[in-house]
C-alpha positions in Angstrom: 6.3 50.9 -8.0 4.1 48.9 -10.3 1.6 48.2 -7.5 1.6 51.9 -6.6 0.9 52.9 -10.2 -1.9 50.3 -10.5 -3.6 51.6 -7.3 -3.3 55.2 -8.5 -4.9 54.2 -11.9 -7.7 52.4 -10.2 -8.4 55.4 -8.0 -8.3 57.7 -11.0 -10.8 55.5 -12.8 -13.1 55.4 -9.8 -13.0 59.2 -9.5 -13.7 59.8 -13.2 -16.8 57.6 -13.1 -17.9 59.1 -9.8 -17.5 62.7 -11.1 -19.4 61.8 -14.3 -22.3 60.4 -12.3 -22.4 63.5 -10.1 -22.5 65.7 -13.1 -25.4 63.7 -14.5 -27.2 64.2 -11.3 -26.7 68.0 -11.5 -27.9 68.0 -15.2 -31.0 66.1 -14.2 -31.7 68.6 -11.4 -31.6 71.4 -14.0 -33.7 69.6 -16.5 -36.5 69.0 -14.0 -37.0 72.7 -13.7 -37.4 73.3 -17.4 -41.0 74.0 -18.6 -40.7 71.6 -21.5 -40.0 68.8 -19.1 -42.7 69.8 -16.6 -45.3 69.7 -19.3 -44.6 66.0 -20.1 -45.6 63.7 -17.2 -44.0 60.6 -18.6 -40.7 62.3 -19.2 -40.9 64.0 -15.8 -41.4 60.6 -14.1 -38.5 59.0 -16.0 -36.0 61.8 -15.1 -37.2 61.9 -11.5 -36.5 58.2 -11.2 -33.0 58.5 -12.7 -32.2 61.4 -10.4 -33.5 59.6 -7.4 -31.2 56.6 -8.3 -28.2 58.9 -8.5 -28.9 61.0 -5.4 -26.9 59.2 -2.9 -23.8 58.8 -5.0 -23.9 62.5 -6.0 -24.2 63.7 -2.4 -21.4 61.4 -1.4 -19.2 62.9 -4.1 -19.8 66.4 -2.7 -18.8 65.2 0.7 -15.8 63.5 -0.8 -14.7 66.7 -2.5 -15.0 68.7 0.8 -13.0 66.0 2.7 -10.3 66.0 0.0 -9.9 69.7 0.5 -9.6 69.2 4.3 -7.0 66.5 3.8 -5.0 68.7 1.4 -4.9 71.5 4.1 -3.8 69.1 6.8 -1.1 67.6 4.6 0.1 71.1 3.7 0.4 71.9 7.4 2.7 68.9 7.9 4.9 70.2 5.1 5.1 73.7 6.5 8.4 74.2 8.2 7.0 77.1 10.3 4.4 75.0 12.2 5.4 74.0 15.7 5.5 70.4 16.9 2.2 70.5 18.7 0.2 71.6 15.7 2.1 69.0 13.5 1.0 66.3 15.9 -2.6 67.4 15.6 -2.3 67.6 11.8 -0.8 64.1 11.7 -3.8 62.7 13.7 -6.2 64.6 11.4 -4.6 63.3 8.3 -4.9 59.7 9.6 -8.6 60.3 10.4 -9.4 61.9 7.1 -7.6 59.2 5.1 -9.7 56.6 6.9 -12.9 58.4 6.1 -11.8 58.8 2.5 -11.2 55.1 2.1 -14.7 54.4 3.5 -16.3 56.8 1.0 -14.4 55.2 -1.9 -15.6 51.7 -0.9 -19.2 53.0 -0.6 -18.9 54.7 -4.0 -17.7 51.5 -5.6 -20.8 49.7 -4.2 -23.1 52.4 -5.6 -21.4 52.6 -9.0 -21.7 48.9 -9.8 -25.0 47.9 -11.3 -27.0 45.7 -8.9 -27.6 42.1 -10.0 -31.4 41.6 -9.8 -30.7 38.0 -8.9 -29.1 39.0 -5.6 -32.4 39.3 -3.8 -33.6 35.8 -4.9 -33.9 32.6 -2.9 -31.3 30.1 -3.7 -30.6 26.4 -4.0 -27.3 25.3 -2.5 -26.2 21.9 -3.9 -23.4 20.2 -2.0 -21.8 17.0 -3.4 -19.1 14.8 -2.0 -16.1 14.7 -4.3 -12.8 12.9 -4.0 -12.2 11.3 -0.6 -15.0 8.8 -0.1 -16.6 8.7 3.3 -14.5 11.6 4.5 -15.8 13.8 1.6 -19.3 12.9 2.5 -18.8 13.8 6.1 -17.3 17.2 5.1 -20.3 17.7 2.8 -22.4 17.4 6.0 -20.2 19.9 7.8 -20.6 22.4 5.0 -24.3 22.0 5.0 -24.4 22.8 8.7 -22.1 25.7 8.2 -24.4 27.3 5.6 -27.5 26.6 7.7 -25.9 28.3 10.7 -24.8 31.3 8.6 -28.4 31.6 7.1 -29.8 31.5 10.7 -27.5 34.4 11.6 -28.8 36.4 8.6 -32.4 35.5 9.5 -32.8 33.5 6.3 -35.0 30.4 6.2 -33.6 27.0 5.2 -35.2 23.8 4.0 -33.7 20.5 2.8 -35.0 19.7 -0.7 -32.9 16.6 -1.4 -30.7 14.5 0.8 -28.7 11.3 -0.1 -27.3 10.4 3.3 -24.5 8.0 4.0 -25.8 6.9 7.4 -23.1 8.4 9.7 -23.8 12.1 9.4 -22.5 12.5 5.8 -24.1 13.2 2.5 -23.3 12.0 -1.0 -25.5 14.8 -2.2 -27.7 17.4 -0.5 -29.7 20.3 -1.8 -30.6 23.2 0.6 -33.2 25.9 -0.2 -32.3 29.2 1.4 -35.1 31.8 1.4 -35.0 35.4 2.3 -34.0 38.9 1.0 -30.5 38.9 -0.4 -29.9 35.1 -0.2 -28.2 34.9 -3.6 -26.2 38.0 -3.0 -24.9 36.6 0.3 -23.8 33.1 -0.9 -23.3 33.4 -4.6 -19.5 33.2 -4.2 -19.6 29.8 -2.6 -19.8 27.9 -5.9 -16.8 25.8 -6.5 -14.6 23.1 -5.1 -14.0 23.2 -1.4 -11.0 21.3 -0.2 -10.6 19.9 3.4 -7.4 18.8 5.1 -7.9 16.9 8.4 -7.5 13.6 10.2 -10.7 11.7 9.4 -12.7 10.2 12.3 -12.1 6.8 10.7 -8.3 7.2 10.4 -6.6 5.0 13.1 -3.1 6.1 12.2 -3.8 9.8 12.6 -2.8 10.7 9.1 -4.1 13.9 7.5 -6.3 13.3 4.4 -7.3 15.7 1.7 -10.9 15.5 0.4 -13.0 17.7 -1.8 -16.7 18.8 -1.9 -18.4 20.7 -4.7 -20.8 23.5 -4.0 -23.2 25.0 -6.5 -25.3 28.0 -5.7 -28.2 28.6 -8.0 -30.8 31.4 -7.8 -34.4 30.1 -7.6 -36.3 30.6 -10.9 -39.8 31.8 -10.6 -42.5 29.8 -12.4 -43.1 32.7 -14.9 -39.5 32.7 -16.0 -39.5 29.1 -17.4 -42.5 27.4 -19.0 -42.4 23.6 -18.5 -44.7 21.7 -20.8 -46.4 18.9 -18.9 -46.0 16.7 -22.0 -42.2 17.0 -21.6 -42.3 15.4 -18.1 -42.0 11.8 -17.1 -43.2 11.4 -13.5 -42.5 8.2 -11.6 -43.6 7.4 -8.0 -42.1 4.9 -5.7 -41.8 4.0 -2.0 -39.5 6.3 0.0 -36.4 4.8 1.7 -34.8 5.7 5.0 -36.2 7.1 8.2 -39.7 8.4 8.2 -42.1 6.0 10.0 -44.1 2.9 9.3 -45.7 4.2 6.1 -42.4 5.0 4.4 -41.9 1.7 2.6 -45.6 1.0 1.9 -46.8 4.2 0.3 -45.6 5.5 -3.1 -45.0 9.1 -1.8 -41.6 9.6 -3.4 -41.5 11.4 -6.7 -39.0 11.4 -9.6 -39.5 13.9 -12.4 -37.6 13.7 -15.6 -37.6 16.6 -18.0 -37.2 14.7 -21.3 -35.9 17.5 -23.6 -32.9 18.3 -21.3 -32.6 15.1 -19.4 -32.7 16.9 -16.0 -33.9 14.5 -13.3 -35.1 15.5 -9.8 -36.1 13.2 -7.0 -37.9 14.2 -3.8 -38.9 11.9 -1.0 -38.7 14.1 2.1 -42.4 14.5 2.6 -45.0 11.8 3.4 -47.4 13.3 0.9 -46.8 12.6 -2.8 -48.4 16.0 -3.6 -45.9 17.9 -1.5 -43.0 15.9 -2.9 -44.1 16.7 -6.4 -44.4 20.4 -5.6 -40.9 20.5 -4.1 -39.5 18.5 -7.1 -41.1 20.9 -9.6 -39.6 23.9 -7.8 -36.1 22.4 -8.0 -36.6 21.2 -11.6 -37.4 24.7 -13.0 -34.2 26.1 -11.5 -32.1 23.3 -12.9 -33.5 23.6 -16.4 -32.6 27.3 -16.4 -29.2 26.6 -14.9 -28.5 24.0 -17.6 -29.3 26.5 -20.3 -27.2 29.2 -18.7 -24.2 26.8 -18.5 -24.5 26.2 -22.2 -24.4 29.9 -23.0 -21.5 30.6 -20.6 -19.5 27.7 -22.0 -18.6 29.8 -25.1 -17.7 32.8 -23.0 -15.7 30.7 -20.6 -13.6 29.2 -23.4 -12.7 32.7 -24.6 -11.7 33.8 -21.2 -9.8 30.7 -20.2 -6.4 31.7 -21.5 -6.6 35.0 -19.6 -8.4 34.5 -16.3 -9.2 30.8 -16.1 -12.5 29.2 -16.6 -14.1 30.4 -13.3 -16.2 27.2 -13.4 -17.0 24.9 -10.5 -14.1 22.6 -11.2 -11.6 25.1 -9.7 -10.6 24.8 -6.0 -11.8 28.0 -4.4 -11.1 27.4 -0.7 -9.1 25.1 1.6 -10.1 24.2 5.1 -7.1 23.1 7.1 -8.3 21.7 10.5 -4.9 20.9 12.1 -3.9 24.6 11.7 -7.4 26.0 12.3 -6.9 27.8 9.0 -9.2 28.6 6.1 -7.9 30.1 2.8 -9.9 31.5 -0.1 -7.5 31.1 -3.1 -9.4 33.6 -5.3 -8.6 36.6 -3.2 -5.6 35.2 -1.2 -7.4 35.7 2.1 -6.4 33.4 5.1 -8.2 33.3 8.4 -6.9 31.5 11.4 -10.3 30.8 12.9 -11.6 27.8 11.0 -13.6 26.7 14.1 -15.6 29.9 14.0 -16.1 29.7 10.2 -17.5 26.2 10.5 -20.0 27.6 13.1 -21.4 29.9 10.4 -19.2 33.0 11.0 -18.6 33.7 7.3 -19.1 37.4 7.3 -15.4 38.4 7.0 -14.8 35.9 4.1 -18.0 36.9 2.2 -17.6 40.6 2.6 -14.0 40.3 1.3 -15.3 38.4 -1.8 -18.0 41.0 -2.4 -15.4 43.8 -2.2 -13.1 42.0 -4.7 -16.0 41.5 -7.1 -17.1 45.1 -6.8 -13.6 46.4 -7.7 -13.4 44.1 -10.7 -16.8 45.3 -12.0 -15.8 49.0 -11.5 -12.6 48.4 -13.5 -14.5 46.5 -16.2 -17.4 48.9 -16.7 
């Protein structure tokens, strides 16, 4: 009964906000015909923009009202004792169809009613670090890197390795992936957190299942205009690159390490043979990390206040478990389990990501 009441209250809240928005659209439509508004170009432009922003949700509400009336008529036919069995069968099918369309409309309404995060369209840095589990954690960090690269490819997003601390057997102690393209942050923002893997490591002779962890941080890229970095605050060191890369790797000081003295943020880049290119890539990463560090400080106070009610929500919490023996992946935040881990690791993340988006949208509608 409690779950039913909660669902009904959520629906009532959605309908109230939806109706208020539709009324505002009608009000704007009337205002735009008034002579006092037509004589003020700036006011006219402002109201036109607001009306345009509300147009889809208002038209959807009108369709929703018409559908609700159709559904009520079909349900009344089911309750009517004088209706024969054939008509009742048709009414039952119509009710099922209309209820499905109503659910789709409600989901779309929630998407439209939630204010869009301007960061959703930004490029992102995905930072993957091996946690508990030693070499196995590093190997899984490599698996997650490949999973995100395959997902990005499916979404026609461009990827580029910005930093990589390899272990030598396909694993990574730390790796930073740049994902570029429209909607990159909106697609992968929910991946931040601790990812736990349960499987038999390739190095395990006895066949025992081990549990390891990898942390993922997803940070929207910061444009240069958003953060001013004083050159006097930087310490730039150059050194010879290490690892694969040709004969010149160990003889040319192409690798770059930049330290932002006020914040202590350090970024290293040695992927390119050109010191100039490495410096440019390092600066790009540095700007984002400086802003992320400042944001973390601001959110620490809010997180402490919310901790007793909803948890910290920070990256130390386990968000997902990948169980290889059972071909199962579970996202603990929304209680979603999929028995197709093999497909998920190939970059088929859509079902998981869309479920996370839907859960966030519902929370935002309820909180607004």
